[in-house]
N, C-alpha and C positions, 0 to 999 in steps of 0.2 A: 495422743492420749493412750498410752500403753499401760494398762492396768492388769493385763492378763497374768503376769508373774514377774517377780524380780529376776527370774532367770532370763527374761527377754532383754534386759538391759545389757549393754556392752561392758567393757572394762573401764574403770576410771582412768583418766589420762595419766595421773601420777604412777599408777600401777603399770600401765602400758609402757610408760617411759622407763621405768625401772627394769621391766622385762627386756626392752630393746637394748638398754645399756649392758645387760648381761649376755647379749647374743653373740658378742665377739669374744675372741680369745679361747683359752683352754682351761678346763677345771676337771678335777678328778670326779669320777662317776659314782652312781649308786649311793648318793647321800653322804659322800666322804669329803666334799669340797668345803673350803673355808666358809662359803656363804651358807651352805646347809647347816654347818655347826653354829654359825652366828645366829641364824634364825631359831635354831633349837634352843640356844641360850636365851634368846628373847622370849620364847614361850615360858621358860622357867622364871624369867623376871616378871612377866605379866601375871603369872599364877602364884608368885611369891614362894616357890619351892622348886626343887629339882623335879622335872617331869621327863618322861620318855615321849618322843615325838615321832610319828610315822606319817609321811606325806602320802596321800592317795589322790586319785583323780576326781572321784564323785562322792556325794553324800551317801549314796547307796552302798558303795564300797566301804566307806567309813563305818556305817552302821552295821553292815553285815560282818565285816572282819572283827569289829569290836565284840559283837556277840559271839562270834566263832571262838574268840580267844578265851572265853570263860565257860564254854560248853563242856558237857560231859555226856556219856551215853544215856539216852533217855531224857535228856535235858529239856526243860520248858522255860522259855523266856516270856515274861509278862509285860504287856504293853496296853496302852489305851485302845479302845475299840476303833478310834479314828486315826490311830498313829500311822505315820508314813511307812514304817516298817511293815505294817499289816496290810495297808491299803494300796500302796503305790510303788512297791519294790519288786513286784513280779516273783515273790517267793525267794528272793536272793538271800535274806537272812537265814531262812530254812536251808537253802541249798549249800551255802558256805559253812554253816555251823553244824548241819546234820541234826539240828534240834527243831522244836516246834514253837510256835507263838501261841500264847493264850491271851485273849483280849479281856480287858477289864473296863467296865463302864465308869462313868464319872461326868459330872456336869461341866459344861464349857470346855470340853476337850482335855480335862485333867483327870487323872486317875483318882478315884475315890478310895481313900486309905482303908476304910472298913471293907469295901468290896475286894480290894487287893489282898488284905489279910485273909479273907474267907477263901479267895481263889488259890492263894499260895498253900493254904492248909490242905487243899484237895490233892496236893502232889508232894507228899512227904518223901524223904530220901530213900525209903525202903519200898516205894510204890513201883514194883517191877512192872506190873501190867499197864499202869496208867502213865508212867513217867515221873520224873522228880524235878522239883523246882531248881532252876539253875541261875537265873538272872532276872533283873527288872530293868526296863528302859522307859525313860520319860522324854518328852519332846519339849524343848524350851527355845523359842516360843512354840506354842502348840500349833496344830494344823488349822485351827480356827481363830488364830490371832490373839488368843489369850496367853497369859504368862503365869507360871507357877510363882507364888510368893516364896520368900525364903522359908517361912514357916510351913508352907505346903510341901516344899522339897524335904524339909526336916521330917515331916510326917511319913512320907514315902521311904526316906532313908532309914527311919527307925524300924520299919517293917523289914527292909533289906537286911539290916544289921541283926535283928532278932532271929532271922532265918539263915544267917551266914551266906547271904546272896550278894554278889556284886551289883552295883547300881551304875547303869550307863545313862548318859544324857545325849540325845540327838540334838545337836546345836547347829542345825543348818541355818537358823536365824539367831544364833547365839548373841551377836552384837546388838540386835534389835531388842532382845529380851533384857540384856544387860543394862542398856541405857534407859529402858522403860522402868526398871526397878531402881536405878540409881545405885546399884551394887558394884562391888569389885569382882573381877573374874574369880578370885579365890573364894569370896563370900558366896558366890552362886554355885560353886562346884564342890571342891574337896572339903571346904569347911562345913559343908552341909552333909557330907557323906557320899558324894559322887566319886566313883572309882575310875571311870573311863568316860571320855568326852569325844564326841564327833564334832570337831571344830570346823564350822563352815565359813568360807570366804567367798565362794562363787556367787552367792545371792547378794553379796554386799559390795560388789565392785571389782572382784578379782575375775580373771579370765577362766581359770580352772585350778582352784586351790582349796583342798580340804586336808584336814589332819586328824589323826587319831592320837589322843593325849592320854597317857597313863599317869595317874597321880602318884602311883607307887612304881617307880621304874623296875623294881625287883620282880614285879608281876608281868613284865612286858617281854620277857625273853622269847616266848613262843611266837610273838607277833612278827618277828623277823622272818620266820619260816612261813607263817600264815600269809603274810603280805606277798612274799615271793611266789608262793604256790598259786595265789589268786591273780598273778600277773599285774600287781600294783606297785612293784618296785621299779621305778623309773631310772633308766641309766642316766639321763640328763635331769636329775631331780633338782638341780640348781635353778631350773626355770620355775618350779613350784616355789622354791625358797625365795627367788627374786620377787615373785608376786607378794608373798607374805612380808618380805622386807619393805616393799613400798607400802603395803597395807598398814603396817605398824608405824611407819615413819611419822613422827609428830602427832600421833594419835588419830591418823586419818581414818582408821577403821571405825572408831567411835563417832567421829564427825559424820561419816557417811550414814551410819545407823541413825544418828539423831536427825539427820535431814529426812531420811525416808519415813521415820516415825512422825516427824512434824508434818510432812505432806499428808500422811494418813490422818493426823489430827484435824487438818483442814477439811479433808473429805468427811470425817465424822461430824464435824461441826456443821458443815454445809448440808449434809443429808438430814441432820436433825431439824434444821430450819426449813427444809423443803416441805411444801404443803402436801405432797402426795407420796412421800417416801419416808422411810424410817430405818433405823439400824435393826438388824436381826438379833444381835446380842452385843454386849459391850466388848470391845477389844482395846488393847493398848500398844500393840506392836504395829508393824507396817501392813497388816492385813485388815481389810474392812469388809464386813458382810452386811448387805443392805437389801431391803425389800422395796422394789420400785415398780411402777406401772409398766406393763409390757410395752406400752406405747413409748414410754420414756427410754426404755432399753433399746428399742428400735431406733429412736431418734439419735441416741448416743452412738450406736453402731453406724448409722448413716453418716454421722459426722466424724467418723474415724476412730471412735473409742474401741479399745480391745479389753475385754474382760471375760470372765467365765460365769456361765450360769451354774449355780451350785445346787446339789441335790437337797431336797427338802428333808430335814431330819425325820426319820420314821416315827420318832416319839412325839413329833410336833406337826402333824399333817395340817393343822389349822393355822400354822404360822403364816402361810401365804394364801392370799385370796385368788379367785379364779382369773382375775384380770391383772395379777401381779406376778413377779418373778423374783427369785432369790439370786443375787449375784455376789461374786467375790471380786474385790478390787485390791490389788497389791501395788504398793508404791515402792520406789527404789531410789538409789542415790541420784538417778538421772531424771526423776520426776520433777517437774517445775510447777510453780504456782499457777502458771497459765494453763497447764494440763488440768489441774484440779478445777480451776474456775470454768474452763470450757466444758468439763464434764458436768459440773453442777448446773450450768446454764441449760443443759438438756433436760433437767428435772423440772424446769418451769419455776 
């Protein structure tokens, strides 16, 4: 019962097999191999337009270098208060970009457009002392398992466009959000006004595969140098390409996301039926947040369950009772129905 994170899951067998098949022979390095070019073309096919693709090793690298590519002296990037870039990346976006992050509140992990517009207005382009607005980044799916609707992305994008700011999307769980919405990759990104995407594969069955996608290749020229300077240009990049090649084969990436989301659906349904547990807030991706008795949490842990206790939101201290705990459960491509059933059995 491994619900601590989808990062805990291994690699899907089809992706591992594709990686193994590529391990023999010779191929040109630094992104110039036939396989690299094949996968880059596949990304353009998936997104229904020519895109520029840059493979990197981690989501932190993808986010940090994406923001670095659009920064300027005194630049401010705007993100949600609970965004991964602000809470879990050890200042890497600031370090690599030389800019600052400004956080914006919003319900259910999503930036509130009115609050964003107000915050952006505080940093006009001539604000020498305070800094100037440079970029906006949103997380899809969010850190708390929710998903921006297409209209909600539109609302953020309209503010970005009105202020001539690039819009970045942190897509560490991109596939999970995509299948939850039932949208196409194009509909959830550039057709909404997204300029740059951190496309994640690691959380959804890959071994180590992330990509930075520019929807306007003409704006990606500096990324070649930024990526190299950040030590993210792999000599044997075909091994990242091989993972993506297996990932995309026959729509595997979407099937894996559907499976993990469906396992989360089972968890949500079971928790709602449990007599002493309930969902902390509604989610639609592969993350579930539940309030359960401390005794149930201990029983689950004693039976081998792995999950994280989650901080109680400062704005909702009354959310959790004295004998309860707030936990996060994350499903993956490797989660089974038995895993879910065994966990729910611990709730009584």
